[in-house]
DSSP file (Angstrom, degrees, kcal/mol; ACC not computed):
  #  RESIDUE AA STRUCTURE BP1 BP2  ACC     N-H-->O    O-->H-N    N-H-->O    O-->H-N    TCO  KAPPA ALPHA  PHI   PSI    X-CA   Y-CA   Z-CA
    1    1 A X              0   0    0      0, 0.0     2,-0.3     0, 0.0    29,-0.0   0.000 360.0 360.0 360.0 130.8 -172.5  167.3  -15.0
    2    2 A X        -     0   0    0      0, 0.0     2,-0.4     0, 0.0     0, 0.0  -0.674 360.0-140.1 -98.4 152.2 -169.5  165.0  -15.3
    3    3 A X        -     0   0    0     -2,-0.3     2,-0.4     2,-0.0     0, 0.0  -0.870  19.9-161.3-105.9 145.3 -166.3  165.4  -13.4
    4    4 A X        -     0   0    0     -2,-0.4     2,-0.5     2,-0.0     0, 0.0  -0.939  19.7-123.6-126.8 147.7 -162.9  164.7  -15.1
    5    5 A X        -     0   0    0     -2,-0.4     2,-0.3     2,-0.0    -2,-0.0  -0.806  36.7-176.6 -83.9 129.3 -159.5  164.0  -14.0
    6    6 A X        -     0   0    0     -2,-0.5     2,-0.5     2,-0.0    -2,-0.0  -0.862  28.5-110.4-126.0 159.8 -157.1  166.4  -15.4
    7    7 A X        -     0   0    0     -2,-0.3     2,-0.5     2,-0.0    -2,-0.0  -0.790  31.6-168.4 -89.8 131.5 -153.3  166.9  -15.3
    8    8 A X        -     0   0    0     -2,-0.5     2,-0.5     2,-0.0    10,-0.0  -0.972   5.2-162.8-119.9 127.1 -152.2  169.8  -13.2
    9    9 A X        +     0   0    0     -2,-0.5     2,-0.3     2,-0.0    -2,-0.0  -0.949  28.3 142.6-111.8 127.1 -148.6  171.0  -13.3
   10   10 A X        -     0   0    0     -2,-0.5     2,-0.1     5,-0.0     5,-0.1  -0.990  50.2-101.1-155.1 160.3 -147.5  173.2  -10.4
   11   11 A X    >>  -     0   0    0     -2,-0.3     3,-1.8     1,-0.1     4,-0.5  -0.440  45.1-105.0 -76.8 160.9 -144.5  173.9   -8.2
   12   12 A X  G >4 S+     0   0    0      1,-0.3     3,-0.8     2,-0.2     4,-0.3   0.791 117.9  63.7 -62.4 -26.2 -144.6  172.4   -4.8
   13   13 A X  G 34 S+     0   0    0      1,-0.2    -1,-0.3     2,-0.1     3,-0.2   0.757 108.6  41.3 -62.1 -26.3 -145.4  175.8   -3.2
   14   14 A X  G X4 S+     0   0    0     -3,-1.8     3,-1.7     1,-0.2     4,-0.4   0.365  82.8  96.7-106.7   4.3 -148.7  175.9   -5.1
   15   15 A X  G X< S+     0   0    0     -3,-0.8     3,-1.3    -4,-0.5     4,-0.5   0.827  74.8  68.5 -64.8 -28.3 -149.9  172.3   -4.8
   16   16 A X  G 3  S+     0   0    0     -4,-0.3    -1,-0.3     1,-0.2     3,-0.1   0.698  97.7  53.4 -66.9 -14.6 -152.0  173.4   -1.8
   17   17 A X  G X  S+     0   0    0     -3,-1.7     3,-1.8     1,-0.1    -1,-0.2   0.525  81.0  91.2 -93.6  -8.7 -154.3  175.4   -4.2
   18   18 A X  G X  S+     0   0    0     -3,-1.3     3,-1.1    -4,-0.4    -1,-0.1   0.936  88.1  46.5 -53.3 -47.2 -155.1  172.6   -6.7
   19   19 A X  G 3  S+     0   0    0     -4,-0.5    -1,-0.3     1,-0.3    -2,-0.1   0.428  99.7  72.0 -81.7   5.6 -158.2  171.4   -4.9
   20   20 A X  G <  S+     0   0    0     -3,-1.8    24,-3.5    23,-0.1     2,-0.4   0.309  85.0  83.2 -95.1   9.0 -159.4  175.0   -4.6
   21   21 A X  E <   -a   44   0A   0     -3,-1.1     2,-0.4    22,-0.2    24,-0.2  -0.902  52.8-169.2-121.1 141.6 -160.3  175.4   -8.3
   22   22 A X  E     -a   45   0A   0     22,-2.4    24,-2.9    -2,-0.4     2,-0.5  -0.997  13.6-153.7-122.4 130.8 -163.3  174.4  -10.4
   23   23 A X  E     -a   46   0A   0     -2,-0.4     2,-0.5    22,-0.2    24,-0.2  -0.937   7.7-167.9-106.9 121.5 -163.1  174.6  -14.1
   24   24 A X  E     -a   47   0A   0     22,-2.7    24,-3.3    -2,-0.5     2,-0.5  -0.938   6.8-178.8-112.1 128.3 -166.2  175.1  -16.3
   25   25 A X  E     +a   48   0A   0     -2,-0.5     2,-0.3    22,-0.2    24,-0.2  -0.973  49.6  47.0-120.7 111.7 -166.2  174.6  -20.0
   26   26 A X  E    S-a   49   0A   0     22,-1.6    24,-1.7    -2,-0.5    25,-0.5  -0.991  83.4 -38.6 155.9-168.7 -169.6  175.3  -21.7
   27   27 A X  S  > S-     0   0    0     -2,-0.3     4,-2.4    23,-0.2     5,-0.2   0.050  75.0 -70.3 -79.3-169.2 -172.5  177.6  -22.0
   28   28 A X  H  > S+     0   0    0      1,-0.2     4,-2.9     2,-0.2     5,-0.2   0.857 127.8  51.9 -58.2 -41.9 -174.4  179.6  -19.4
   29   29 A X  H  > S+     0   0    0      2,-0.2     4,-2.1     1,-0.2    -1,-0.2   0.909 112.0  45.5 -67.8 -41.0 -176.0  176.6  -17.6
   30   30 A X  H  > S+     0   0    0      2,-0.2     4,-2.4     1,-0.2    -1,-0.2   0.930 115.1  47.6 -67.3 -44.0 -172.8  174.8  -17.1
   31   31 A X  H  X S+     0   0    0     -4,-2.4     4,-2.4     1,-0.2    -2,-0.2   0.901 110.2  51.2 -64.1 -38.7 -171.0  177.9  -15.9
   32   32 A X  H  X S+     0   0    0     -4,-2.9     4,-2.4     2,-0.2     5,-0.2   0.899 109.9  50.3 -62.9 -39.1 -173.8  178.8  -13.6
   33   33 A X  H  X S+     0   0    0     -4,-2.1     4,-2.5    -5,-0.2    -2,-0.2   0.929 111.8  48.1 -63.9 -39.1 -173.7  175.2  -12.1
   34   34 A X  H  X S+     0   0    0     -4,-2.4     4,-3.0     2,-0.2    -1,-0.2   0.913 110.0  52.1 -67.7 -40.5 -169.9  175.5  -11.6
   35   35 A X  H  X S+     0   0    0     -4,-2.4     4,-2.3     2,-0.2    39,-0.3   0.906 111.8  46.7 -64.5 -39.9 -170.3  179.0  -10.0
   36   36 A X  H  X S+     0   0    0     -4,-2.4     4,-2.8     2,-0.2    -1,-0.2   0.937 113.8  47.6 -67.5 -44.6 -172.8  177.6   -7.5
   37   37 A X  H  X S+     0   0    0     -4,-2.5     4,-1.8    -5,-0.2    -2,-0.2   0.922 112.7  49.2 -62.4 -41.7 -170.7  174.6   -6.7
   38   38 A X  H  <>S+     0   0    0     -4,-3.0     5,-3.2     2,-0.2     4,-0.3   0.923 113.2  46.7 -61.1 -45.0 -167.6  176.8   -6.3
   39   39 A X  H ><5S+     0   0    0     -4,-2.3     3,-1.2     1,-0.2    -2,-0.2   0.945 113.7  47.4 -60.2 -50.5 -169.5  179.1   -3.9
   40   40 A X  H 3<5S+     0   0    0     -4,-2.8    -1,-0.2     1,-0.2    -2,-0.2   0.792 119.1  40.7 -65.6 -26.7 -171.0  176.3   -1.9
   41   41 A X  T 3<5S-     0   0    0     -4,-1.8    -1,-0.2    -5,-0.2    -2,-0.2   0.239 110.3-115.7-109.6  11.3 -167.6  174.6   -1.6
   42   42 A X  T < 5S+     0   0    0     -3,-1.2     2,-0.3    -4,-0.3    -3,-0.2   0.931  71.0 133.7  59.5  48.3 -165.4  177.7   -1.0
   43   43 A X      < -     0   0    0     -5,-3.2     2,-0.5    -6,-0.1   -22,-0.2  -0.733  57.5-113.1-123.2 169.5 -163.5  177.1   -4.3
   44   44 A X  E     -a   21   0A   0    -24,-3.5   -22,-2.4    -2,-0.3     2,-0.4  -0.894  27.8-139.9-105.9 135.3 -162.6  179.5   -7.2
   45   45 A X  E     -a   22   0A   0     -2,-0.5    32,-2.3   -24,-0.2     2,-0.5  -0.827  11.9-167.0-103.3 137.5 -164.2  179.0  -10.6
   46   46 A X  E     -ab  23  77A   0    -24,-2.9   -22,-2.7    -2,-0.4     2,-0.4  -0.983  16.8-160.4-112.1 118.6 -162.4  179.4  -13.8
   47   47 A X  E     -ab  24  78A   0     30,-3.0    32,-2.8    -2,-0.5     2,-0.6  -0.863  18.8-172.0-113.1 133.5 -164.8  179.5  -16.7
   48   48 A X  E     -a   25   0A   0    -24,-3.3   -22,-1.6    -2,-0.4    32,-0.1  -0.868  26.3-148.0-116.9  94.0 -164.1  178.9  -20.4
   49   49 A X  E     -a   26   0A   0     -2,-0.6    32,-0.5    30,-0.3   -22,-0.2  -0.330  22.6-176.9 -73.6 142.7 -167.4  179.9  -22.2
   50   50 A X  S    S+     0   0    0    -24,-1.7     2,-0.2    30,-0.1   -23,-0.2   0.342  74.1  37.1-115.0   3.0 -168.5  178.2  -25.4
   51   51 A X  S    S-     0   0    0    -25,-0.5     3,-0.3    44,-0.0   -25,-0.1  -0.786  88.6-108.9-135.0-178.6 -171.5  180.4  -26.0
   52   52 A X  S    S+     0   0    0     -2,-0.2   -25,-0.1     1,-0.2    -3,-0.0  -0.079  70.3 129.0-105.6  37.3 -172.1  184.1  -25.5
   53   53 A X        -     0   0    0      1,-0.1    -1,-0.2    45,-0.0   -26,-0.1   0.764  64.6-134.9 -62.6 -30.9 -174.5  183.7  -22.6
   54   54 A X    >   +     0   0    0     -3,-0.3     3,-2.4     4,-0.0     4,-0.2   0.428  65.0 130.3  89.9  -2.3 -172.6  186.2  -20.4
   55   55 A X  G >   +     0   0    0      1,-0.3     3,-1.2     2,-0.2    21,-0.3   0.799  65.3  65.6 -55.0 -29.7 -172.7  183.8  -17.3
   56   56 A X  G 3  S+     0   0    0      1,-0.2    -1,-0.3    19,-0.1    20,-0.1   0.641 100.0  50.4 -65.7 -17.0 -168.9  184.4  -16.9
   57   57 A X  G <  S+     0   0    0     -3,-2.4     2,-0.3    18,-0.1    -1,-0.2   0.257  95.4  84.7-110.6  10.8 -169.4  188.1  -16.1
   58   58 A X    <   -     0   0    0     -3,-1.2    18,-0.4    -4,-0.2    -4,-0.0  -0.761  65.7-140.4-117.2 161.8 -172.0  188.0  -13.4
   59   59 A X  S    S+     0   0    0     -2,-0.3    14,-1.8    16,-0.1     2,-0.3  -0.115  86.1  60.1-108.7  37.0 -172.1  187.5   -9.7
   60   60 A X  E     -C   72   0B   0     12,-0.3     2,-0.3    -5,-0.2    12,-0.2  -0.971  67.4-144.4-150.6 162.3 -175.2  185.3   -9.8
   61   61 A X  E     -C   71   0B   0     10,-2.4    10,-2.8    -2,-0.3     2,-0.4  -0.927  17.2-133.4-121.5 148.7 -176.2  182.1  -11.3
   62   62 A X  E     -C   70   0B   0     -2,-0.3     2,-0.5     8,-0.2     8,-0.2  -0.896  13.6-163.5-106.5 133.6 -179.7  181.3  -12.7
   63   63 A X  E     -C   69   0B   0      6,-2.8     6,-2.2    -2,-0.4     2,-0.4  -0.983   9.4-153.1-116.1 123.5 -181.4  178.0  -11.9
   64   64 A X  E     +C   68   0B   0     -2,-0.5     2,-0.2     4,-0.2     4,-0.2  -0.776  41.4 113.0 -97.0 136.0 -184.3  177.1  -14.1
   65   65 A X  S    S-     0   0    0      2,-1.1     3,-0.0    -2,-0.4    -1,-0.0  -0.572  92.1 -24.1-162.2-134.1 -187.2  174.9  -12.8
   66   66 A X  S    S+     0   0    0     -2,-0.2     2,-0.3     1,-0.0    -2,-0.1   0.722 138.5  10.5 -62.7 -23.7 -190.8  175.7  -12.2
   67   67 A X  S    S-     0   0    0     -4,-0.1    -2,-1.1     2,-0.0     2,-0.5  -0.910  90.1 -93.3-144.8 172.2 -189.5  179.3  -11.9
   68   68 A X  E     -C   64   0B   0     -2,-0.3     2,-0.5    -4,-0.2    -4,-0.2  -0.790  40.9-172.8 -88.1 127.4 -186.3  181.3  -12.5
   69   69 A X  E     -C   63   0B   0     -6,-2.2    -6,-2.8    -2,-0.5     2,-0.5  -0.981  14.0-148.0-124.8 129.9 -184.1  181.6   -9.4
   70   70 A X  E     -C   62   0B   0     -2,-0.5     2,-0.5    -8,-0.2    -8,-0.2  -0.885  12.9-162.1 -96.4 128.2 -181.0  183.8   -9.0
   71   71 A X  E     -C   61   0B   0    -10,-2.8   -10,-2.4    -2,-0.5     2,-0.2  -0.938  21.6-120.4-110.9 125.0 -178.3  182.4   -6.8
   72   72 A X  E     +C   60   0B   0     -2,-0.5   -12,-0.3   -12,-0.2     2,-0.2  -0.491  46.9 156.5 -65.9 129.4 -175.6  184.7   -5.5
   73   73 A X        -     0   0    0    -14,-1.8     2,-0.3    -2,-0.2   -37,-0.1  -0.793  44.3 -91.9-139.5-177.8 -172.2  183.6   -6.5
   74   74 A X        -     0   0    0    -39,-0.3     2,-0.3    -2,-0.2   -16,-0.1  -0.775  45.8-105.6 -97.0 151.1 -168.7  184.9   -7.1
   75   75 A X        -     0   0    0     -2,-0.3   -30,-0.1   -16,-0.1   -16,-0.1  -0.575  42.5-132.0 -73.1 128.2 -167.7  186.2  -10.6
   76   76 A X        -     0   0    0    -18,-0.4     2,-0.4    -2,-0.3   -30,-0.2  -0.340  20.4 -98.7 -75.8 165.9 -165.4  183.5  -12.1
   77   77 A X  E     -b   46   0A   0    -32,-2.3   -30,-3.0    -2,-0.0     2,-0.5  -0.738  44.5-141.0 -75.5 132.2 -162.1  184.1  -13.8
   78   78 A X  E     -b   47   0A   0     -2,-0.4     2,-0.4   -32,-0.2   -30,-0.2  -0.859  20.9-175.8-104.9 132.3 -162.8  184.1  -17.5
   79   79 A X        -     0   0    0    -32,-2.8   -30,-0.3    -2,-0.5     3,-0.1  -0.993  27.3-125.6-125.3 123.6 -160.6  182.5  -20.1
   80   80 A X        -     0   0    0     -2,-0.4   -30,-0.1   -32,-0.1   -32,-0.0  -0.371  44.5 -85.9 -66.0 146.4 -161.4  182.8  -23.7
   81   81 A X        -     0   0    0    -32,-0.5    -1,-0.1     1,-0.2     4,-0.1  -0.262  31.3-160.3 -53.3 136.1 -161.6  179.4  -25.5
   82   82 A X  S    S+     0   0    0     -3,-0.1     2,-0.3     2,-0.1    -1,-0.2   0.257  76.2  62.4 -98.3   3.8 -158.1  178.4  -26.7
   83   83 A X  S    S-     0   0    0      0, 0.0     2,-0.4     0, 0.0    -2,-0.0  -0.827 101.7 -85.2-125.3 164.9 -159.9  176.0  -29.2
   84   84 A X        -     0   0    0     -2,-0.3     2,-0.5     2,-0.0    -2,-0.1  -0.610  38.4-145.1 -73.1 124.5 -162.3  176.5  -32.1
   85   85 A X        -     0   0    0     -2,-0.4     2,-0.5    -4,-0.1    -1,-0.0  -0.804  14.0-169.9 -89.7 128.2 -165.9  176.7  -30.9
   86   86 A X        -     0   0    0     -2,-0.5     2,-0.2     6,-0.0    -2,-0.0  -0.808   6.3-167.0-119.5  90.7 -168.3  175.1  -33.4
   87   87 A X        -     0   0    0     -2,-0.5     2,-0.1     1,-0.1   -36,-0.0  -0.539  24.5-118.4 -78.9 138.6 -171.9  175.9  -32.5
   88   88 A X     >  -     0   0    0     -2,-0.2     4,-2.7     1,-0.1     3,-0.3  -0.440  37.6-103.0 -65.8 154.7 -174.7  174.1  -34.1
   89   89 A X  H  > S+     0   0    0      1,-0.2     4,-2.5     2,-0.2     5,-0.2   0.854 120.4  49.3 -50.6 -43.8 -176.9  176.5  -36.1
   90   90 A X  H  > S+     0   0    0      2,-0.2     4,-2.4     1,-0.2    -1,-0.2   0.911 112.1  47.3 -64.6 -41.7 -179.7  176.4  -33.5
   91   91 A X  H  > S+     0   0    0     -3,-0.3     4,-2.5     2,-0.2    -2,-0.2   0.885 112.6  50.3 -69.1 -36.8 -177.3  177.1  -30.6
   92   92 A X  H  X S+     0   0    0     -4,-2.7     4,-3.0     2,-0.2    -2,-0.2   0.972 112.2  47.1 -59.3 -53.1 -175.7  179.9  -32.6
   93   93 A X  H  X S+     0   0    0     -4,-2.5     4,-2.3     1,-0.2    -2,-0.2   0.907 114.3  47.6 -56.1 -48.2 -179.1  181.5  -33.3
   94   94 A X  H  X S+     0   0    0     -4,-2.4     4,-2.0     1,-0.2    -1,-0.2   0.910 112.6  49.6 -64.4 -40.4 -180.1  181.1  -29.6
   95   95 A X  H  X S+     0   0    0     -4,-2.5     4,-2.3     1,-0.2    -2,-0.2   0.920 109.9  50.5 -63.9 -47.6 -176.8  182.6  -28.4
   96   96 A X  H  X S+     0   0    0     -4,-3.0     4,-2.7     1,-0.2    -1,-0.2   0.890 110.1  48.7 -60.9 -40.2 -177.1  185.5  -30.8
   97   97 A X  H  X S+     0   0    0     -4,-2.3     4,-2.5     2,-0.2    -1,-0.2   0.871 109.5  53.6 -69.6 -34.7 -180.6  186.3  -29.7
   98   98 A X  H  X S+     0   0    0     -4,-2.0     4,-2.1     2,-0.2    -2,-0.2   0.926 110.6  46.8 -60.7 -45.3 -179.5  186.1  -26.0
   99   99 A X  H  X S+     0   0    0     -4,-2.3     4,-2.4     2,-0.2    -2,-0.2   0.924 112.9  48.5 -62.6 -46.6 -176.7  188.6  -26.7
  100  100 A X  H  X S+     0   0    0     -4,-2.7     4,-2.4     1,-0.2    -1,-0.2   0.882 110.3  52.1 -63.0 -35.5 -179.1  190.9  -28.6
  101  101 A X  H  X S+     0   0    0     -4,-2.5     4,-2.5     2,-0.2    -1,-0.2   0.903 108.7  50.4 -63.4 -42.0 -181.5  190.6  -25.7
  102  102 A X  H  X S+     0   0    0     -4,-2.1     4,-2.3     1,-0.2    -2,-0.2   0.907 111.5  49.2 -65.1 -41.0 -178.8  191.6  -23.2
  103  103 A X  H  X S+     0   0    0     -4,-2.4     4,-3.1     1,-0.2    -2,-0.2   0.927 111.6  47.6 -64.7 -43.6 -177.9  194.6  -25.3
  104  104 A X  H  X S+     0   0    0     -4,-2.4     4,-1.4     2,-0.2    -2,-0.2   0.885 112.6  49.4 -61.7 -40.7 -181.5  195.7  -25.6
  105  105 A X  H  X S+     0   0    0     -4,-2.5     4,-0.6     2,-0.2    -1,-0.2   0.903 113.3  47.3 -62.5 -41.0 -182.0  195.3  -21.8
  106  106 A X  H >X S+     0   0    0     -4,-2.3     4,-1.6     1,-0.2     3,-1.4   0.952 111.9  48.3 -66.0 -49.6 -178.9  197.3  -21.2
  107  107 A X  H 3< S+     0   0    0     -4,-3.1    -1,-0.2     1,-0.3    -2,-0.2   0.739 103.5  63.8 -66.9 -19.1 -179.7  200.1  -23.6
  108  108 A X  H 3< S+     0   0    0     -4,-1.4    -1,-0.3    -5,-0.2    -2,-0.2   0.704 118.3  23.8 -72.2 -19.6 -183.2  200.4  -22.1
  109  109 A X  H << S+     0   0    0     -3,-1.4    -2,-0.2    -4,-0.6    -1,-0.2   0.495  97.9 102.5-125.0  -7.9 -181.8  201.4  -18.8
  110  110 A X  S  < S-     0   0    0     -4,-1.6     2,-0.0     1,-0.1    -4,-0.0  -0.319  70.2-102.3 -82.5 162.4 -178.4  203.0  -19.3
  111  111 A X     >  -     0   0    0      1,-0.1     4,-1.8    -2,-0.1    -1,-0.1  -0.286  31.8-108.7 -75.5 167.7 -177.4  206.6  -19.4
  112  112 A X  H  > S+     0   0    0      1,-0.2     4,-1.7     2,-0.2     5,-0.1   0.837 122.2  54.5 -68.1 -30.1 -176.7  208.6  -22.5
  113  113 A X  H  > S+     0   0    0      2,-0.2     4,-1.9     1,-0.2    -1,-0.2   0.882 107.3  51.3 -69.9 -34.3 -173.0  208.6  -21.7
  114  114 A X  H  > S+     0   0    0      2,-0.2     4,-2.6     1,-0.2    -2,-0.2   0.846 104.9  55.9 -63.4 -35.3 -173.1  204.7  -21.5
  115  115 A X  H  X S+     0   0    0     -4,-1.8     4,-2.8     2,-0.2    -1,-0.2   0.925 105.9  52.2 -66.7 -38.5 -174.9  204.6  -24.9
  116  116 A X  H  X S+     0   0    0     -4,-1.7     4,-2.2     1,-0.2    -2,-0.2   0.950 108.8  50.8 -60.1 -45.6 -171.8  206.6  -26.3
  117  117 A X  H  X S+     0   0    0     -4,-1.9     4,-2.1     1,-0.2    -1,-0.2   0.888 109.6  48.0 -56.6 -44.0 -169.6  204.0  -24.8
  118  118 A X  H  X S+     0   0    0     -4,-2.6     4,-2.9     2,-0.2     5,-0.2   0.911 109.2  55.5 -60.5 -42.2 -171.5  201.2  -26.4
  119  119 A X  H  X S+     0   0    0     -4,-2.8     4,-2.4     2,-0.2    -2,-0.2   0.920 106.7  49.4 -54.0 -46.4 -171.4  203.1  -29.6
  120  120 A X  H  X S+     0   0    0     -4,-2.2     4,-1.9     1,-0.2    -1,-0.2   0.942 112.4  48.3 -59.8 -49.4 -167.6  203.2  -29.4
  121  121 A X  H  X S+     0   0    0     -4,-2.1     4,-1.9     1,-0.2    -2,-0.2   0.913 109.8  50.5 -61.1 -42.4 -167.4  199.5  -28.7
  122  122 A X  H  X S+     0   0    0     -4,-2.9     4,-2.6     1,-0.2    -1,-0.2   0.886 107.4  54.8 -65.5 -35.8 -169.7  198.6  -31.6
  123  123 A X  H  X S+     0   0    0     -4,-2.4     4,-1.9    -5,-0.2    -1,-0.2   0.879 105.3  53.6 -59.4 -37.8 -167.5  200.8  -33.8
  124  124 A X  H  X S+     0   0    0     -4,-1.9     4,-0.9     2,-0.2    -2,-0.2   0.912 110.5  47.3 -59.4 -44.7 -164.5  198.6  -32.6
  125  125 A X  H >X S+     0   0    0     -4,-1.9     4,-2.3     1,-0.2     3,-0.6   0.884 107.3  54.9 -69.1 -38.9 -166.6  195.5  -33.7
  126  126 A X  H 3< S+     0   0    0     -4,-2.6    -1,-0.2     1,-0.2    -2,-0.2   0.874 102.9  58.1 -62.0 -36.3 -167.5  197.0  -37.1
  127  127 A X  H 3< S+     0   0    0     -4,-1.9    -1,-0.2     1,-0.2     3,-0.2   0.803 111.3  41.8 -62.5 -30.5 -163.7  197.5  -37.7
  128  128 A X  H << S+     0   0    0     -4,-0.9     2,-0.3    -3,-0.6    -2,-0.2   0.795 132.7  17.5 -86.3 -32.3 -163.2  193.8  -37.3
  129  129 A X  S  < S-     0   0    0     -4,-2.3    -1,-0.3     0, 0.0     3,-0.1  -0.889  89.0-129.1-142.1 107.1 -166.2  192.6  -39.2
  130  130 A X        -     0   0    0     -2,-0.3    -3,-0.1    -3,-0.2    -4,-0.0  -0.044  33.4 -90.3 -54.4 154.9 -167.8  195.2  -41.6
  131  131 A X        +     0   0    0      1,-0.1    -1,-0.1     2,-0.1    -5,-0.0  -0.334  57.4 153.8 -63.2 148.6 -171.5  195.9  -41.5
  132  132 A X        +     0   0    0     -3,-0.1     4,-0.5    -2,-0.0    -1,-0.1   0.531  56.5  28.9-142.1 -63.8 -173.6  193.7  -43.8
  133  133 A X  S  > S+     0   0    0      3,-0.2     4,-2.5     2,-0.1     5,-0.2   0.996 122.6  29.7 -80.7 -69.3 -177.2  192.8  -43.3
  134  134 A X  H  > S+     0   0    0      1,-0.2     4,-1.4     2,-0.2    21,-0.1   0.884 124.6  43.9 -62.0 -44.2 -178.9  195.7  -41.4
  135  135 A X  H  > S+     0   0    0      2,-0.2     4,-1.3     1,-0.2     3,-0.3   0.946 112.1  52.5 -67.8 -45.9 -176.8  198.6  -42.6
  136  136 A X  H >4 S+     0   0    0     -4,-0.5     3,-0.6     1,-0.3     4,-0.5   0.924 112.1  47.0 -55.5 -45.1 -176.9  197.4  -46.2
  137  137 A X  H 3< S+     0   0    0     -4,-2.5     4,-0.4     1,-0.2    -1,-0.3   0.789 111.9  52.1 -67.9 -27.9 -180.7  197.2  -46.1
  138  138 A X  H 3X S+     0   0    0     -4,-1.4     4,-2.1    -3,-0.3     3,-0.4   0.663  84.1  85.4 -83.2 -16.6 -181.0  200.6  -44.5
  139  139 A X  H <X S+     0   0    0     -4,-1.3     4,-2.8    -3,-0.6     5,-0.2   0.912  86.3  53.2 -61.2 -45.7 -178.9  202.6  -47.0
  140  140 A X  H  > S+     0   0    0     -4,-0.5     4,-0.7    -3,-0.2    -1,-0.2   0.915 111.2  48.4 -58.2 -37.7 -181.8  203.2  -49.5
  141  141 A X  H  4>S+     0   0    0     -3,-0.4     5,-2.1    -4,-0.4     3,-0.4   0.874 111.4  49.1 -68.9 -36.9 -183.9  204.7  -46.6
  142  142 A X  H ><5S+     0   0    0     -4,-2.1     3,-2.2     1,-0.2    -2,-0.2   0.902 106.2  56.1 -67.2 -40.7 -181.1  206.8  -45.4
  143  143 A X  H 3<5S+     0   0    0     -4,-2.8    -1,-0.2     1,-0.3    -2,-0.2   0.716 101.6  58.4 -64.5 -18.9 -180.5  208.1  -48.9
  144  144 A X  T 3<5S-     0   0    0     -4,-0.7    -1,-0.3    -3,-0.4    -2,-0.2   0.244 130.4 -96.0 -94.7  15.4 -184.1  209.2  -49.0
  145  145 A X  T < 5S+     0   0    0     -3,-2.2     2,-0.3     1,-0.3    -3,-0.2   0.473  78.0 140.3  91.6   7.2 -183.4  211.4  -45.9
  146  146 A X      < -     0   0    0     -5,-2.1    -1,-0.3     1,-0.1    -2,-0.1  -0.636  66.1 -98.0 -76.9 138.9 -184.5  209.1  -43.0
  147  147 A X     >  -     0   0    0     -2,-0.3     4,-2.6     1,-0.1     5,-0.2  -0.275  32.7-119.2 -57.2 143.3 -182.0  209.4  -40.1
  148  148 A X  H  > S+     0   0    0      1,-0.2     4,-2.3     2,-0.2     5,-0.2   0.890 110.1  47.1 -53.0 -49.0 -179.5  206.6  -40.2
  149  149 A X  H  > S+     0   0    0      1,-0.2     4,-2.5     2,-0.2    -1,-0.2   0.904 113.0  49.4 -64.1 -40.7 -180.3  205.1  -36.9
  150  150 A X  H  > S+     0   0    0      2,-0.2     4,-2.6     1,-0.2    -1,-0.2   0.901 109.9  52.2 -63.1 -42.8 -184.0  205.1  -37.6
  151  151 A X  H  X S+     0   0    0     -4,-2.6     4,-1.2     2,-0.2    -2,-0.2   0.891 109.0  49.0 -64.2 -39.6 -183.5  203.5  -41.0
  152  152 A X  H >X S+     0   0    0     -4,-2.3     4,-1.0    -5,-0.2     3,-0.9   0.959 110.5  51.3 -64.2 -48.7 -181.5  200.7  -39.4
  153  153 A X  H >X S+     0   0    0     -4,-2.5     3,-0.9     1,-0.2     4,-0.5   0.900 105.1  57.9 -53.8 -41.9 -184.3  200.3  -36.8
  154  154 A X  H 3< S+     0   0    0     -4,-2.6     4,-0.3     1,-0.2    -1,-0.2   0.810 115.5  34.2 -57.9 -35.0 -186.8  200.1  -39.6
  155  155 A X  H <X S+     0   0    0     -4,-1.2     4,-2.3    -3,-0.9    -1,-0.2   0.402  92.9  95.6-101.8  -3.1 -185.1  197.1  -41.2
  156  156 A X  H <X S+     0   0    0     -4,-1.0     4,-2.4    -3,-0.9     5,-0.2   0.903  81.5  49.6 -67.9 -42.8 -183.8  195.4  -38.0
  157  157 A X  H  X S+     0   0    0     -4,-0.5     4,-2.4     1,-0.2    -1,-0.2   0.956 115.2  44.0 -62.6 -49.4 -186.7  192.8  -37.5
  158  158 A X  H  > S+     0   0    0     -4,-0.3     4,-1.9     1,-0.2    -1,-0.2   0.900 113.8  51.3 -61.2 -40.3 -186.5  191.6  -41.1
  159  159 A X  H  X S+     0   0    0     -4,-2.3     4,-2.3     2,-0.2    -1,-0.2   0.891 110.0  50.0 -64.4 -37.7 -182.7  191.5  -40.9
  160  160 A X  H  X S+     0   0    0     -4,-2.4     4,-3.1     2,-0.2    -2,-0.2   0.920 108.8  51.4 -62.9 -48.1 -182.9  189.5  -37.7
  161  161 A X  H  < S+     0   0    0     -4,-2.4    -1,-0.2    -5,-0.2    -2,-0.2   0.853 112.0  47.8 -63.9 -33.8 -185.2  187.0  -39.2
  162  162 A X  H  < S+     0   0    0     -4,-1.9     3,-0.4    -5,-0.2    -2,-0.2   0.918 118.5  39.0 -70.3 -43.6 -182.8  186.6  -42.2
  163  163 A X  H  < S+     0   0    0     -4,-2.3     2,-0.3     1,-0.3    -2,-0.2   0.845 132.3  20.3 -75.0 -35.2 -179.8  186.2  -40.1
  164  164 A X  S  < S-     0   0    0     -4,-3.1    -1,-0.3    -5,-0.2     2,-0.2  -0.627  76.8-167.0-136.7  76.1 -181.2  184.1  -37.3
  165  165 A X              0   0    0     -3,-0.4   -72,-0.1    -2,-0.3    -4,-0.1  -0.486 360.0 360.0 -71.5 135.7 -184.4  182.3  -38.4
  166  166 A X              0   0    0     -2,-0.2    -1,-0.2   -73,-0.1    -5,-0.0   0.392 360.0 360.0 -88.2 360.0 -186.3  180.9  -35.5
């Protein structure tokens, strides 16, 4: 992890806070390292994520080695990137599978009311970017009387393989 000198502009009253901040720009591993550093040094972490790892939204950091270790941290303040993120194809694929995994893990343990909430949020996403792969492939099955959700589930694996080949 490199450290950089950055320009900070503040009024004299806030100068005392400059050294209390850690800024992380990157994916989950970088953000987790910054969260641990901030916690150990009594600083506040500001995270600008460049993948969809979700590390900006948790109160723990993951350290990988011979085993997975969770380290308790504070949740950072999250700032969406103000620049264009350009993920290499493999990183985009890995990020998408991580996000899908988080969603499956959540849906496996949440309440039915929470499922309704997730459905509402997914509807908002569909409004921004219309359905394309899974839903398009499921329509012939739905037209044959298979419930819509089951039809989507039936084509999901093949759709994932097409969208995000491993």
